[in-house]
C-alpha positions as CSV (number, residue, x, y, z in Angstrom):
1,M,48.7,-54.0,59.1
2,L,50.0,-57.5,58.9
3,N,49.8,-59.5,62.0
4,Y,53.3,-61.2,62.2
5,R,52.5,-63.1,65.4
6,L,49.6,-64.7,63.8
7,L,51.6,-65.5,60.8
8,Q,54.3,-67.2,62.9
9,Q,51.6,-69.2,64.7
10,L,50.1,-70.4,61.5
11,A,53.3,-72.3,60.4
12,P,53.0,-76.1,60.9
13,L,55.4,-77.1,63.9
14,N,58.8,-78.5,62.8
15,F,57.8,-77.8,59.1
16,R,61.5,-77.7,58.2
17,D,61.9,-81.4,59.0
18,E,59.3,-83.5,57.1
19,C,59.8,-86.3,59.4
20,K,58.9,-84.3,62.5
21,T,56.2,-81.9,61.0
22,E,53.1,-81.8,63.2
23,A,50.2,-84.0,61.8
24,L,47.4,-82.4,60.1
25,P,44.9,-83.1,62.8
26,D,47.1,-81.7,65.5
27,Y,47.8,-78.6,63.2
28,L,44.1,-78.1,62.8
29,A,43.4,-78.4,66.4
30,R,46.1,-75.9,67.2
31,V,45.6,-73.3,64.6
32,G,41.8,-73.5,64.0
33,P,41.0,-71.5,67.2
34,L,43.7,-69.0,66.4
35,A,42.3,-68.3,62.9
36,P,38.5,-69.0,63.0
37,F,38.2,-66.8,59.9
38,I,40.1,-69.2,57.8
39,P,38.1,-72.4,56.8
40,E,39.5,-75.7,57.8
41,N,39.9,-76.8,54.2
42,V,41.9,-73.7,53.3
43,L,44.1,-74.3,56.4
44,A,44.7,-77.8,55.4
45,Q,45.4,-77.5,51.7
46,W,47.1,-74.1,51.6
47,L,48.8,-73.2,54.7
48,Y,49.6,-76.7,56.0
49,R,50.4,-78.7,52.8
50,H,52.1,-75.6,51.1
51,W,53.4,-73.7,53.9
52,R,56.7,-72.9,52.2
53,G,55.0,-71.6,49.2
54,F,52.5,-69.6,51.3
55,E,55.3,-68.1,53.3
56,S,57.5,-67.2,50.4
57,N,54.7,-66.0,48.0
58,W,51.7,-64.9,50.0
59,S,52.6,-64.1,53.6
60,F,52.2,-60.3,52.7
61,I,48.4,-61.0,52.7
62,D,46.8,-60.2,56.1
63,L,44.5,-63.1,56.3
64,A,42.8,-61.7,59.3
65,R,41.5,-58.9,57.2
66,H,40.1,-61.3,54.3
67,H,37.0,-63.3,54.0
68,F,36.7,-66.8,52.5
69,E,33.6,-68.0,50.7
70,L,33.1,-71.3,49.1
71,Q,31.5,-70.7,45.6
72,S,30.8,-72.8,42.5
73,W,32.0,-71.2,39.2
74,P,31.4,-72.1,35.6
75,R,34.4,-72.6,33.4
76,E,34.1,-69.2,31.7
77,R,34.8,-67.5,35.1
78,L,37.6,-69.9,35.9
79,L,39.3,-68.8,32.7
80,Q,39.4,-65.1,34.1
81,I,41.8,-66.2,36.9
82,G,45.5,-65.0,36.4
83,S,48.7,-65.8,38.2
84,R,52.2,-64.5,38.4
85,H,53.1,-68.1,37.5
86,M,51.2,-68.2,34.1
87,E,54.3,-69.8,32.3
88,A,54.3,-72.7,34.7
89,I,50.4,-73.1,34.4
90,E,50.7,-73.0,30.6
91,R,53.5,-75.7,30.8
92,W,51.4,-77.9,33.1
93,Q,48.5,-77.4,30.8
94,E,50.7,-78.6,27.9
95,L,52.0,-81.5,29.8
96,L,48.5,-82.8,30.5
97,S,47.5,-82.5,26.9
98,H,50.7,-84.4,25.6
99,N,52.2,-86.4,28.3
100,S,50.6,-89.9,29.0
101,Y,52.4,-90.1,32.5
102,V,50.7,-86.8,33.6
103,R,47.3,-87.9,32.3
104,R,47.8,-91.1,34.4
105,S,48.9,-89.2,37.5
106,W,46.4,-89.3,40.3
107,L,45.4,-85.7,39.7
108,G,45.3,-85.9,35.9
109,D,43.3,-89.2,36.0
110,Y,40.9,-87.7,38.6
111,M,40.2,-84.7,36.7
112,L,39.8,-86.4,33.3
113,H,37.3,-88.8,34.7
114,Q,35.4,-86.5,37.1
115,G,35.3,-83.3,35.0
116,S,36.6,-81.2,37.8
117,W,39.1,-81.0,40.7
118,P,39.1,-83.0,44.0
119,E,39.5,-79.9,46.2
120,P,38.4,-76.3,45.6
121,I,41.3,-74.1,44.3
122,I,41.8,-70.7,46.3
123,V,41.5,-67.4,44.4
124,L,42.0,-63.8,45.6
125,A,39.6,-61.1,44.3
126,T,41.5,-58.3,43.1
127,D,41.2,-54.8,41.4
128,E,43.4,-52.3,39.7
129,Q,45.0,-51.3,42.9
130,S,46.1,-54.7,44.0
131,L,49.9,-55.0,44.0
132,Y,52.5,-57.5,44.9
133,P,55.0,-56.2,47.5
134,D,57.5,-55.5,44.7
135,G,54.9,-53.0,43.2
136,R,53.9,-55.1,40.2
137,A,50.2,-55.3,39.5
138,M,48.3,-58.4,40.5
139,P,46.2,-60.1,37.8
140,V,42.6,-58.7,37.6
141,P,39.9,-59.7,38.5
142,Y,41.2,-62.9,40.2
143,C,44.6,-64.1,41.3
144,L,45.3,-67.7,41.9
145,L,46.7,-68.4,45.4
146,E,46.6,-72.2,45.4
147,G,45.7,-74.9,42.9
148,H,48.0,-74.2,39.9
149,H,48.1,-77.7,38.7
150,R,44.4,-78.1,39.0
151,L,43.9,-74.9,37.0
152,A,46.4,-75.8,34.4
153,Y,44.7,-79.2,33.9
154,L,41.2,-77.7,33.7
155,R,42.4,-75.2,31.1
156,A,43.8,-78.1,29.1
157,M,40.6,-79.9,29.4
158,V,38.6,-76.8,28.1
159,L,40.9,-76.7,25.1
160,E,40.5,-80.3,24.4
161,G,36.8,-80.1,24.7
162,A,36.8,-82.7,27.4
163,Q,33.6,-83.5,29.4
164,L,33.5,-80.9,32.3
165,Q,31.2,-80.5,35.2
166,P,29.1,-77.4,34.8
167,L,30.4,-75.9,38.0
168,H,33.6,-76.1,39.9
169,Q,34.4,-75.2,43.6
170,V,36.4,-72.3,44.4
171,W,37.4,-70.6,47.7
172,L,37.1,-66.9,47.0
173,C,39.2,-64.8,49.2
174,R,38.1,-61.1,49.4
175,P,39.7,-58.2,51.4
176,I,37.5,-57.0,54.1
177,R,36.9,-53.3,53.4
178,D,36.6,-50.7,56.2
179,S,33.2,-49.1,56.1
């Protein structure tokens, strides 16, 4: 069962007013003890920086019943990641390939020069029974939770034959199964 109280507590204070949103260090100090099962990096890059997106797209996931593990994946495994936003990912992939402004953006430049991303993406392990709240099936075996631009740019780099690191960091989020 989804823990609505925890969900409310995970929201950055004053997130609706960007001028008054609590600072990241304050957020981590407040929320970290409430959710010790969520790594600090995941709290910072997903829930804090993308709260509105998390709230509207992923708040149905009971994070207290999931485990996060930092893993290193080869590109072949990364290409198995799906998303309900594949059209956007494909568009951003195309933009990196054909738009010099995007290639010179901080993220495009970083990835093209480093051969990987600056922060791990966050991926949910799924199976055939994994559904969105509207009943549609989630992509299997992995559903992208956070890191859509990074995944798009890496996919473009694979198609271009760009020099890539052999492994890329990923936070894998798995449901905790009752024994």
